[in-house]
One Martini backbone bead per residue (centre of mass of N, CA, C, O) as a GRO file, in nm:
protein
  409
    1UNK     BB    1   0.056   0.063  -0.016
    2UNK     BB    2   0.301   0.252  -0.002
    3UNK     BB    3   0.403   0.212  -0.287
    4UNK     BB    4   0.152   0.294  -0.446
    5UNK     BB    5   0.131   0.585  -0.335
    6UNK     BB    6   0.406   0.676  -0.433
    7UNK     BB    7   0.359   0.623  -0.731
    8UNK     BB    8   0.116   0.821  -0.762
    9UNK     BB    9   0.279   1.077  -0.675
   10UNK     BB   10   0.478   1.063  -0.911
   11UNK     BB   11   0.273   1.079  -1.141
   12UNK     BB   12   0.149   1.350  -1.054
   13UNK     BB   13   0.407   1.512  -1.059
   14UNK     BB   14   0.471   1.461  -1.358
   15UNK     BB   15   0.202   1.586  -1.466
   16UNK     BB   16   0.250   1.869  -1.346
   17UNK     BB   17   0.518   1.925  -1.484
   18UNK     BB   18   0.404   1.894  -1.778
   19UNK     BB   19   0.195   2.124  -1.754
   20UNK     BB   20   0.399   2.360  -1.686
   21UNK     BB   21   0.563   2.334  -1.955
   22UNK     BB   22   0.308   2.390  -2.147
   23UNK     BB   23   0.285   2.641  -1.980
   24UNK     BB   24   0.273   2.995  -1.892
   25UNK     BB   25   0.479   2.988  -1.632
   26UNK     BB   26   0.653   3.031  -1.378
   27UNK     BB   27   0.944   2.894  -1.248
   28UNK     BB   28   0.832   2.814  -0.967
   29UNK     BB   29   0.653   2.585  -1.053
   30UNK     BB   30   0.871   2.399  -1.168
   31UNK     BB   31   1.048   2.378  -0.911
   32UNK     BB   32   0.823   2.253  -0.729
   33UNK     BB   33   0.765   1.998  -0.903
   34UNK     BB   34   1.058   1.891  -0.915
   35UNK     BB   35   1.106   1.861  -0.611
   36UNK     BB   36   0.870   1.660  -0.559
   37UNK     BB   37   0.969   1.438  -0.755
   38UNK     BB   38   1.242   1.388  -0.617
   39UNK     BB   39   1.140   1.327  -0.335
   40UNK     BB   40   0.965   1.077  -0.420
   41UNK     BB   41   1.203   0.908  -0.536
   42UNK     BB   42   1.366   0.893  -0.268
   43UNK     BB   43   1.135   0.748  -0.112
   44UNK     BB   44   1.125   0.495  -0.292
   45UNK     BB   45   1.418   0.412  -0.245
   46UNK     BB   46   1.403   0.385   0.071
   47UNK     BB   47   1.177   0.182   0.076
   48UNK     BB   48   1.319  -0.046  -0.078
   49UNK     BB   49   1.561  -0.071   0.115
   50UNK     BB   50   1.404  -0.143   0.375
   51UNK     BB   51   1.253  -0.396   0.264
   52UNK     BB   52   1.512  -0.553   0.187
   53UNK     BB   53   1.608  -0.529   0.520
   54UNK     BB   54   1.339  -0.581   0.697
   55UNK     BB   55   1.189  -0.300   0.710
   56UNK     BB   56   0.873  -0.141   0.829
   57UNK     BB   57   1.033   0.124   0.926
   58UNK     BB   58   1.082   0.492   0.903
   59UNK     BB   59   1.179   0.781   1.048
   60UNK     BB   60   1.244   0.966   0.806
   61UNK     BB   61   0.971   0.923   0.649
   62UNK     BB   62   0.784   1.010   0.872
   63UNK     BB   63   0.887   1.304   0.908
   64UNK     BB   64   0.839   1.387   0.612
   65UNK     BB   65   0.521   1.329   0.607
   66UNK     BB   66   0.440   1.514   0.825
   67UNK     BB   67   0.546   1.777   0.711
   68UNK     BB   68   0.401   1.757   0.444
   69UNK     BB   69   0.106   1.747   0.562
   70UNK     BB   70   0.126   2.029   0.699
   71UNK     BB   71   0.188   2.196   0.445
   72UNK     BB   72  -0.058   2.093   0.279
   73UNK     BB   73  -0.282   2.194   0.463
   74UNK     BB   74  -0.218   2.502   0.433
   75UNK     BB   75  -0.241   2.507   0.122
   76UNK     BB   76  -0.534   2.400   0.092
   77UNK     BB   77  -0.674   2.614   0.276
   78UNK     BB   78  -0.591   2.865   0.110
   79UNK     BB   79  -0.723   2.778  -0.151
   80UNK     BB   80  -1.014   2.765  -0.048
   81UNK     BB   81  -1.041   3.057   0.029
   82UNK     BB   82  -0.997   3.176  -0.254
   83UNK     BB   83  -1.236   3.036  -0.379
   84UNK     BB   84  -1.460   3.156  -0.188
   85UNK     BB   85  -1.389   3.459  -0.266
   86UNK     BB   86  -1.338   3.441  -0.601
   87UNK     BB   87  -1.327   3.174  -0.745
   88UNK     BB   88  -1.240   2.991  -1.027
   89UNK     BB   89  -1.136   3.197  -1.252
   90UNK     BB   90  -0.935   3.358  -1.051
   91UNK     BB   91  -0.771   3.096  -0.962
   92UNK     BB   92  -0.901   2.801  -1.073
   93UNK     BB   93  -0.976   2.511  -1.214
   94UNK     BB   94  -1.140   2.235  -1.156
   95UNK     BB   95  -0.903   2.048  -1.250
   96UNK     BB   96  -0.701   2.166  -1.038
   97UNK     BB   97  -0.873   2.093  -0.782
   98UNK     BB   98  -0.862   1.781  -0.833
   99UNK     BB   99  -0.559   1.748  -0.832
  100UNK     BB  100  -0.501   1.871  -0.555
  101UNK     BB  101  -0.682   1.688  -0.388
  102UNK     BB  102  -0.534   1.420  -0.471
  103UNK     BB  103  -0.262   1.499  -0.362
  104UNK     BB  104  -0.337   1.561  -0.056
  105UNK     BB  105  -0.459   1.281  -0.007
  106UNK     BB  106  -0.195   1.121  -0.055
  107UNK     BB  107  -0.029   1.260   0.164
  108UNK     BB  108  -0.214   1.183   0.405
  109UNK     BB  109  -0.184   0.878   0.361
  110UNK     BB  110   0.120   0.864   0.408
  111UNK     BB  111   0.111   0.971   0.695
  112UNK     BB  112  -0.061   0.733   0.806
  113UNK     BB  113   0.123   0.498   0.702
  114UNK     BB  114   0.365   0.586   0.876
  115UNK     BB  115   0.262   0.595   1.157
  116UNK     BB  116   0.067   0.341   1.078
  117UNK     BB  117   0.228   0.094   1.022
  118UNK     BB  118   0.261  -0.180   0.838
  119UNK     BB  119   0.178  -0.548   0.885
  120UNK     BB  120   0.305  -0.806   0.692
  121UNK     BB  121   0.363  -1.131   0.552
  122UNK     BB  122   0.481  -0.991   0.268
  123UNK     BB  123   0.721  -0.912   0.399
  124UNK     BB  124   1.057  -0.959   0.420
  125UNK     BB  125   1.052  -0.976   0.742
  126UNK     BB  126   0.907  -1.263   0.754
  127UNK     BB  127   1.196  -1.408   0.652
  128UNK     BB  128   1.319  -1.319   0.904
  129UNK     BB  129   1.490  -1.359   1.181
  130UNK     BB  130   1.355  -1.257   1.486
  131UNK     BB  131   1.620  -1.298   1.672
  132UNK     BB  132   1.768  -1.045   1.510
  133UNK     BB  133   1.546  -0.862   1.621
  134UNK     BB  134   1.464  -0.585   1.772
  135UNK     BB  135   1.226  -0.401   1.936
  136UNK     BB  136   1.290  -0.110   1.766
  137UNK     BB  137   1.283  -0.178   1.446
  138UNK     BB  138   0.937  -0.201   1.391
  139UNK     BB  139   0.842   0.075   1.508
  140UNK     BB  140   0.664   0.341   1.556
  141UNK     BB  141   0.625   0.652   1.676
  142UNK     BB  142   0.351   0.607   1.813
  143UNK     BB  143   0.440   0.347   1.962
  144UNK     BB  144   0.680   0.487   2.120
  145UNK     BB  145   0.518   0.713   2.266
  146UNK     BB  146   0.281   0.490   2.384
  147UNK     BB  147   0.390   0.201   2.449
  148UNK     BB  148   0.250  -0.029   2.253
  149UNK     BB  149   0.498  -0.235   2.233
  150UNK     BB  150   0.404  -0.348   2.545
  151UNK     BB  151   0.144  -0.563   2.483
  152UNK     BB  152   0.273  -0.812   2.573
  153UNK     BB  153   0.074  -1.011   2.793
  154UNK     BB  154  -0.220  -0.897   2.820
  155UNK     BB  155  -0.392  -1.181   2.725
  156UNK     BB  156  -0.137  -1.353   2.811
  157UNK     BB  157   0.117  -1.530   2.885
  158UNK     BB  158   0.449  -1.455   2.940
  159UNK     BB  159   0.722  -1.551   2.751
  160UNK     BB  160   1.053  -1.570   2.654
  161UNK     BB  161   0.998  -1.645   2.337
  162UNK     BB  162   0.816  -1.371   2.296
  163UNK     BB  163   1.051  -1.198   2.317
  164UNK     BB  164   1.244  -0.950   2.224
  165UNK     BB  165   1.530  -0.824   2.137
  166UNK     BB  166   1.751  -0.627   2.234
  167UNK     BB  167   1.941  -0.392   2.177
  168UNK     BB  168   2.277  -0.380   2.118
  169UNK     BB  169   2.343  -0.147   2.350
  170UNK     BB  170   2.188  -0.353   2.588
  171UNK     BB  171   2.390  -0.553   2.595
  172UNK     BB  172   2.623  -0.689   2.800
  173UNK     BB  173   2.858  -0.703   2.616
  174UNK     BB  174   2.848  -0.401   2.520
  175UNK     BB  175   2.849  -0.269   2.798
  176UNK     BB  176   3.121  -0.383   2.894
  177UNK     BB  177   3.290  -0.258   2.659
  178UNK     BB  178   3.232   0.031   2.699
  179UNK     BB  179   3.334   0.051   2.996
  180UNK     BB  180   3.622  -0.056   2.951
  181UNK     BB  181   3.707   0.166   2.753
  182UNK     BB  182   3.660   0.399   2.954
  183UNK     BB  183   3.845   0.293   3.184
  184UNK     BB  184   4.114   0.289   3.029
  185UNK     BB  185   4.112   0.603   2.971
  186UNK     BB  186   4.131   0.676   3.270
  187UNK     BB  187   4.415   0.521   3.331
  188UNK     BB  188   4.570   0.538   3.085
  189UNK     BB  189   4.898   0.488   3.036
  190UNK     BB  190   5.209   0.364   3.110
  191UNK     BB  191   5.344   0.649   3.088
  192UNK     BB  192   5.045   0.797   3.166
  193UNK     BB  193   4.926   0.764   3.463
  194UNK     BB  194   4.601   0.763   3.632
  195UNK     BB  195   4.335   0.846   3.822
  196UNK     BB  196   4.053   0.691   3.819
  197UNK     BB  197   3.692   0.754   3.726
  198UNK     BB  198   3.389   0.619   3.769
  199UNK     BB  199   3.195   0.848   3.685
  200UNK     BB  200   3.338   0.922   3.416
  201UNK     BB  201   3.308   0.637   3.283
  202UNK     BB  202   2.998   0.623   3.299
  203UNK     BB  203   2.941   0.889   3.137
  204UNK     BB  204   3.101   0.804   2.867
  205UNK     BB  205   2.933   0.530   2.821
  206UNK     BB  206   2.616   0.653   2.925
  207UNK     BB  207   2.516   0.950   2.798
  208UNK     BB  208   2.262   0.924   2.623
  209UNK     BB  209   2.022   0.861   2.812
  210UNK     BB  210   2.085   1.089   3.009
  211UNK     BB  211   2.040   1.326   2.821
  212UNK     BB  212   1.745   1.268   2.743
  213UNK     BB  213   1.637   1.273   3.033
  214UNK     BB  214   1.714   1.574   3.094
  215UNK     BB  215   1.547   1.704   2.864
  216UNK     BB  216   1.274   1.588   2.950
  217UNK     BB  217   1.277   1.711   3.235
  218UNK     BB  218   1.273   1.998   3.139
  219UNK     BB  219   1.011   1.988   2.991
  220UNK     BB  220   0.837   1.893   3.235
  221UNK     BB  221   0.911   2.136   3.430
  222UNK     BB  222   0.738   2.341   3.231
  223UNK     BB  223   0.472   2.185   3.129
  224UNK     BB  224   0.321   2.139   3.411
  225UNK     BB  225   0.245   2.466   3.426
  226UNK     BB  226   0.029   2.509   3.198
  227UNK     BB  227  -0.253   2.457   3.327
  228UNK     BB  228  -0.264   2.691   3.542
  229UNK     BB  229  -0.220   2.915   3.331
  230UNK     BB  230  -0.459   2.857   3.148
  231UNK     BB  231  -0.681   2.877   3.370
  232UNK     BB  232  -0.638   3.172   3.414
  233UNK     BB  233  -0.709   3.261   3.126
  234UNK     BB  234  -0.992   3.140   3.119
  235UNK     BB  235  -1.113   3.303   3.353
  236UNK     BB  236  -1.073   3.576   3.212
  237UNK     BB  237  -1.228   3.508   2.957
  238UNK     BB  238  -1.500   3.458   3.075
  239UNK     BB  239  -1.543   3.728   3.205
  240UNK     BB  240  -1.522   3.889   2.942
  241UNK     BB  241  -1.751   3.741   2.798
  242UNK     BB  242  -1.980   3.821   2.999
  243UNK     BB  243  -1.948   4.126   2.955
  244UNK     BB  244  -2.006   4.128   2.648
  245UNK     BB  245  -2.278   3.999   2.662
  246UNK     BB  246  -2.410   4.227   2.835
  247UNK     BB  247  -2.305   4.451   2.615
  248UNK     BB  248  -2.354   4.344   2.320
  249UNK     BB  249  -2.077   4.228   2.218
  250UNK     BB  250  -1.819   4.118   2.008
  251UNK     BB  251  -1.655   3.811   2.101
  252UNK     BB  252  -1.402   3.621   2.049
  253UNK     BB  253  -1.393   3.254   2.061
  254UNK     BB  254  -1.102   3.141   1.971
  255UNK     BB  255  -0.957   3.156   2.249
  256UNK     BB  256  -1.101   2.924   2.388
  257UNK     BB  257  -0.996   2.705   2.191
  258UNK     BB  258  -0.698   2.764   2.233
  259UNK     BB  259  -0.696   2.699   2.540
  260UNK     BB  260  -0.796   2.399   2.510
  261UNK     BB  261  -0.562   2.304   2.331
  262UNK     BB  262  -0.334   2.387   2.513
  263UNK     BB  263  -0.416   2.205   2.752
  264UNK     BB  264  -0.389   1.937   2.595
  265UNK     BB  265  -0.098   1.956   2.494
  266UNK     BB  266   0.040   2.003   2.776
  267UNK     BB  267  -0.044   1.733   2.899
  268UNK     BB  268   0.077   1.541   2.684
  269UNK     BB  269   0.376   1.643   2.704
  270UNK     BB  270   0.409   1.590   3.002
  271UNK     BB  271   0.347   1.284   3.006
  272UNK     BB  272   0.560   1.199   2.789
  273UNK     BB  273   0.803   1.311   2.930
  274UNK     BB  274   0.797   1.153   3.201
  275UNK     BB  275   0.794   0.861   3.085
  276UNK     BB  276   1.055   0.889   2.901
  277UNK     BB  277   1.240   0.968   3.138
  278UNK     BB  278   1.204   0.703   3.296
  279UNK     BB  279   1.301   0.517   3.064
  280UNK     BB  280   1.593   0.637   3.033
  281UNK     BB  281   1.674   0.604   3.316
  282UNK     BB  282   1.649   0.298   3.325
  283UNK     BB  283   1.852   0.234   3.098
  284UNK     BB  284   2.093   0.366   3.240
  285UNK     BB  285   2.084   0.190   3.495
  286UNK     BB  286   2.113  -0.085   3.362
  287UNK     BB  287   2.390  -0.024   3.235
  288UNK     BB  288   2.541   0.030   3.501
  289UNK     BB  289   2.476  -0.243   3.645
  290UNK     BB  290   2.594  -0.435   3.432
  291UNK     BB  291   2.881  -0.314   3.431
  292UNK     BB  292   2.952  -0.368   3.736
  293UNK     BB  293   2.901  -0.664   3.745
  294UNK     BB  294   3.080  -0.762   3.516
  295UNK     BB  295   3.347  -0.635   3.629
  296UNK     BB  296   3.358  -0.781   3.899
  297UNK     BB  297   3.358  -1.065   3.782
  298UNK     BB  298   3.597  -1.031   3.598
  299UNK     BB  299   3.797  -0.953   3.834
  300UNK     BB  300   3.759  -1.218   4.005
  301UNK     BB  301   3.887  -1.408   3.790
  302UNK     BB  302   4.188  -1.241   3.796
  303UNK     BB  303   4.266  -1.314   4.064
  304UNK     BB  304   4.470  -1.398   4.280
  305UNK     BB  305   4.535  -1.577   4.558
  306UNK     BB  306   4.625  -1.342   4.741
  307UNK     BB  307   4.390  -1.146   4.669
  308UNK     BB  308   4.145  -1.344   4.727
  309UNK     BB  309   4.207  -1.365   5.044
  310UNK     BB  310   4.089  -1.065   5.112
  311UNK     BB  311   3.821  -1.197   4.993
  312UNK     BB  312   3.512  -1.285   5.012
  313UNK     BB  313   3.233  -1.410   4.875
  314UNK     BB  314   3.034  -1.214   5.015
  315UNK     BB  315   3.162  -0.948   4.918
  316UNK     BB  316   3.132  -0.997   4.617
  317UNK     BB  317   2.820  -1.029   4.615
  318UNK     BB  318   2.764  -0.747   4.745
  319UNK     BB  319   2.879  -0.586   4.511
  320UNK     BB  320   2.678  -0.712   4.288
  321UNK     BB  321   2.409  -0.640   4.448
  322UNK     BB  322   2.400  -0.400   4.658
  323UNK     BB  323   2.585  -0.181   4.539
  324UNK     BB  324   2.469  -0.193   4.247
  325UNK     BB  325   2.178  -0.122   4.343
  326UNK     BB  326   2.232   0.156   4.459
  327UNK     BB  327   2.335   0.287   4.192
  328UNK     BB  328   2.076   0.229   4.041
  329UNK     BB  329   1.883   0.396   4.224
  330UNK     BB  330   2.039   0.665   4.200
  331UNK     BB  331   2.040   0.702   3.876
  332UNK     BB  332   1.724   0.741   3.843
  333UNK     BB  333   1.738   1.028   4.038
  334UNK     BB  334   1.945   1.250   3.926
  335UNK     BB  335   1.751   1.470   3.795
  336UNK     BB  336   1.644   1.589   4.077
  337UNK     BB  337   1.884   1.770   4.160
  338UNK     BB  338   1.788   2.007   3.935
  339UNK     BB  339   1.472   1.996   3.909
  340UNK     BB  340   1.357   2.043   4.189
  341UNK     BB  341   1.431   2.343   4.236
  342UNK     BB  342   1.281   2.448   3.981
  343UNK     BB  343   0.998   2.369   4.077
  344UNK     BB  344   0.995   2.523   4.342
  345UNK     BB  345   1.031   2.802   4.226
  346UNK     BB  346   0.784   2.802   4.028
  347UNK     BB  347   0.575   2.747   4.245
  348UNK     BB  348   0.620   2.988   4.435
  349UNK     BB  349   0.573   3.203   4.220
  350UNK     BB  350   0.276   3.121   4.156
  351UNK     BB  351   0.173   3.145   4.449
  352UNK     BB  352   0.240   3.445   4.488
  353UNK     BB  353   0.036   3.541   4.269
  354UNK     BB  354  -0.216   3.422   4.432
  355UNK     BB  355  -0.139   3.442   4.769
  356UNK     BB  356   0.131   3.544   4.844
  357UNK     BB  357   0.269   3.523   5.158
  358UNK     BB  358   0.110   3.255   5.231
  359UNK     BB  359   0.307   3.047   5.087
  360UNK     BB  360   0.542   3.049   5.305
  361UNK     BB  361   0.427   2.839   5.502
  362UNK     BB  362   0.488   2.587   5.337
  363UNK     BB  363   0.795   2.636   5.324
  364UNK     BB  364   0.847   2.630   5.633
  365UNK     BB  365   0.746   2.334   5.678
  366UNK     BB  366   0.956   2.211   5.485
  367UNK     BB  367   1.211   2.314   5.639
  368UNK     BB  368   1.139   2.192   5.920
  369UNK     BB  369   1.126   1.882   5.811
  370UNK     BB  370   1.414   1.819   5.729
  371UNK     BB  371   1.563   1.720   5.990
  372UNK     BB  372   1.372   1.481   6.038
  373UNK     BB  373   1.434   1.333   5.774
  374UNK     BB  374   1.741   1.294   5.829
  375UNK     BB  375   1.704   1.122   6.083
  376UNK     BB  376   1.547   0.893   5.955
  377UNK     BB  377   1.756   0.819   5.732
  378UNK     BB  378   1.984   0.749   5.931
  379UNK     BB  379   1.831   0.513   6.075
  380UNK     BB  380   1.779   0.343   5.821
  381UNK     BB  381   2.077   0.305   5.750
  382UNK     BB  382   2.157   0.152   6.011
  383UNK     BB  383   1.958  -0.082   5.981
  384UNK     BB  384   2.065  -0.187   5.712
  385UNK     BB  385   2.348  -0.266   5.808
  386UNK     BB  386   2.259  -0.468   6.034
  387UNK     BB  387   2.111  -0.651   5.832
  388UNK     BB  388   2.354  -0.720   5.652
  389UNK     BB  389   2.524  -0.856   5.879
  390UNK     BB  390   2.320  -1.076   5.966
  391UNK     BB  391   2.293  -1.206   5.678
  392UNK     BB  392   2.589  -1.277   5.661
  393UNK     BB  393   2.617  -1.458   5.915
  394UNK     BB  394   2.391  -1.666   5.832
  395UNK     BB  395   2.493  -1.743   5.529
  396UNK     BB  396   2.828  -1.781   5.567
  397UNK     BB  397   2.902  -1.834   5.893
  398UNK     BB  398   2.680  -1.997   6.049
  399UNK     BB  399   2.553  -1.796   6.269
  400UNK     BB  400   2.427  -1.646   6.526
  401UNK     BB  401   2.287  -1.375   6.617
  402UNK     BB  402   2.312  -1.088   6.787
  403UNK     BB  403   2.106  -0.977   7.038
  404UNK     BB  404   2.199  -0.673   7.039
  405UNK     BB  405   2.125  -0.607   6.741
  406UNK     BB  406   1.820  -0.681   6.773
  407UNK     BB  407   1.771  -0.464   6.984
  408UNK     BB  408   1.833  -0.220   6.827
  409UNK     BB  409   1.601  -0.278   6.604
   0.00000   0.00000   0.00000
């Protein structure tokens, strides 16, 4: 269906170019028709290349057709306005209107087919081994944005053989290789050694998902405050609209529709930004945890007998499980270190505009509760340490726990 629609667009663009060549029209019409014909030919070539390699979706083509549909919508709307105001003889003939309508309909069809990409058993991808394809290879942008690609197991039990393979950069082998490469660069060379930094090695190895997560967190930090601002504008607009109705004056209502659309768009962007921020933060945390566990395990296998005697098996297991899990949990919420102060400042600013100095009461309570929260967190940390020691004694030393430690808990 996609190929057929693209071929129809090529034929239509070629017919339009031929018509412009035979007519005495300005060169801009010829340039526009030739550019569209060239663009459609490139799209057909990219489409055949992707289908030949087993890909049912292309992000480049999807972005192209979405932008093409948006520009086509504006062009078609302006053309209809000119026809309604001036009529056919002054603007164009009915034949030109039919050709333009067919062209814009095909462009909108390609946009829909690109966003909601087709999946058919007749695609070459059906002949490709699915175990070699990762989960993000054949999903559309809409499916990626709405996480609809995670619908497996919704109606039946999810088994391991039904899961898609992860992307290559998320495999444990690739993650370990990336971290090992960054760690060796941190240690320097034999001639110029230097003290390595674990944080810098993790940042240089897994910066991509972290950067995306920070950008999305910035978008969410600002878009989450769009609904209260729009509601303020809506309340002001409703008041003005009532006054204009009482005064029997004409008040444009398009602003109310614009506020409603802005409220919807702001909520959608805010929701998608926070969900994808959590998703990319989770991917980055999984990479960090996998890299640490694989590196510790790899290093434990290379230790000499003298070095291995310094560490017990329980300590190595705790490094791979407890300590790696702590870094994993910490890395998921690193974005809050800078985004939380921004949210607090924006919230206090908006509350000051609505409530005035009364908003400082909530800030004072929050500041007063901070020492109490720190004390509770310190006590919880001590209890966790004692529990780890007791579990270590029970599991590996096979001794009964100290009653004094249990009394402390």
